[in-house]
N, C-alpha and C positions, 0 to 999 in steps of 0.2 A: 226513855236518861240523854244516851251520848248528845242523838241533836242537842235537843236539847240545851247540856256543856256543848256543843261545837258553837251556838249560838249564839251564848250568853257570853262567851271568847269571843266571837268575833266582834260584839258589843262592845264592852269589854274594849277591847284594840281600836276599834273605830271612833274610842272617848277620848283618847288616850294623842291615836293622830290628830285628830281635830283640835287636842287641847293646844298642841304647840306650832307658836310660832313662827314663820317664815319673812325674814326679808328678802332683798337681790340688793346687790350694790353695784355699779358699773366705773369699775374700775379705769380703763383708762380715760372718762369720761371725766373722773375725777381727777386722773394726773391730769393731764390737758389742761386743767382749770385752776394748778394750782405753778404760777408763777417759778419756783425754787425748782421744779422738778425741771421744767421746761429750758431755765437757767445748766440743775444740771444735765444734760442734754447735749447742748450746746454746747459743755467744756470739752465731754464728756467726744463728739467728732471733734472740732480743734483737736484733742489732744492725737485720735486716732488718729487723725490722720494725718499729722505730727510726724510719726512713726511711722507712717506706712507710707512717709515721701525717705522715711530715714534707712526702710527694706530696700524699697527699688531701688535712692541709688547704688546703697549695697550689692546690689541683682546686675545692674548695668554696667558699674563695675567690674561686674566677672564677667559680663554677659563679652566685654567689651577686653576683656582680656583673652579671654575665650576664642574672641572671632583673632581679636592679636598675634593669638599663640599659631591659631591656623593658617593664617597665610605668609609665616614668617616659620613653618613647621619644616621643610625644606631646609633652611639654610641656617638649624639652628645644632648641635649635637646633642648627642646620646642625656652626658649629664644637662644639658641646659635646660630641652623636651620635658628632663623628669624634675626639673630645679621650676618652670614654665608650670606643671602641673599641678603641684604638688602647691602653689602657689596663688594659682584659679579657683580649686578642692579646697586653701583655706579658704579662701575669699566665700565659695559658695555657703559654708557649711556657718560662717562668720554671720553673716546674712540669713540659716538661715537658722540660728540661738537668738538673732536680734527681734525676729518672729514667732522666736514659743518665749522670748524675757517679756515682748509685749503683748502676742495676743490667744501666749497657752490658756490651757484652760485653768494656771493660781498663774498666769500674768501681769504685768503690770495698769490694764485694762479691767479685768475682773475686777481687781485692789482698788482702785478708781471707783468703776461703778458704784463695787462697794458700803465705799470710806463717803461716795454723794449721795447712791439709795436708798440707805437702809432708814436712817436722822426722816429718808420723807415716808417712806415705811411704816417704820415706826407708828408716828404721828396718826395718820391715816388708823393701822391696828386698834391702837388706842383711845382715837374716837370708834370706830365699830363696835365696837368694846365698849364704851359707855356707854352709845346708843340703844343700842342689845339693852342690858343691865337694868336702861330705862325704861324703855318697852317693851323687857318680857323675853326677845329674838329667842330662842334654842338654835337658831341656823340659818345664817345668812352667808349666803351664794353672790358669786363674780360671775355677775350675764355675762362677759364681753371674754371670760373664756372658758367659763363653760357648754356642754349646747341645748346652752334653753332655742329652743323653738320661740317658745307665743311666753309672758310672764305677764300678769296686770301687771301692769304700772303703777299701781295704787300700795305695789311692797317695795317700791322700789325706793329707798334713802340716802340715794349718793349726792341728790340736794339736801341733807337729811349731812350725812355724812361733811361737803364742806362751805355749811352756814355752824357745824358745832368744829372745824377749822380753822377757818375764823372770812372763808375766803362765796361771799355770800355771788347765789348766778340766778 
């Protein structure tokens, strides 16, 4: 009796598992085919380079101040040494603070990336959701982020998502 019950439970689980429909998307592929994403990435790169140049300029200034201090240290009084060292430390702190402001975990670059990318990601999510509801998919996995070694191309709906977004490929 237990054996029959176990077999029946396994059969029910197998049927339930087979009843679910799965699909894959390749988020990298989708994003590469959305011009707005490419434009947003270019904007982020330009802003990042500009901000990095500002930080590097302050670091270079601090480095120059330190070299000058090293060259002139023998001619300076204790008070002048202290003043110069404080100025150098302030410049280094200014560079560090600016770097944190631009590139920190909650920095300007993070906020800029969020403001540019969130609408694109929401648009993709809504397209995937619509397709799932239409086709009855229970799960959609991102093949570019997951450790998927092989999956049948038949279950990849990336092109369908792009079509839904208005980008045919």
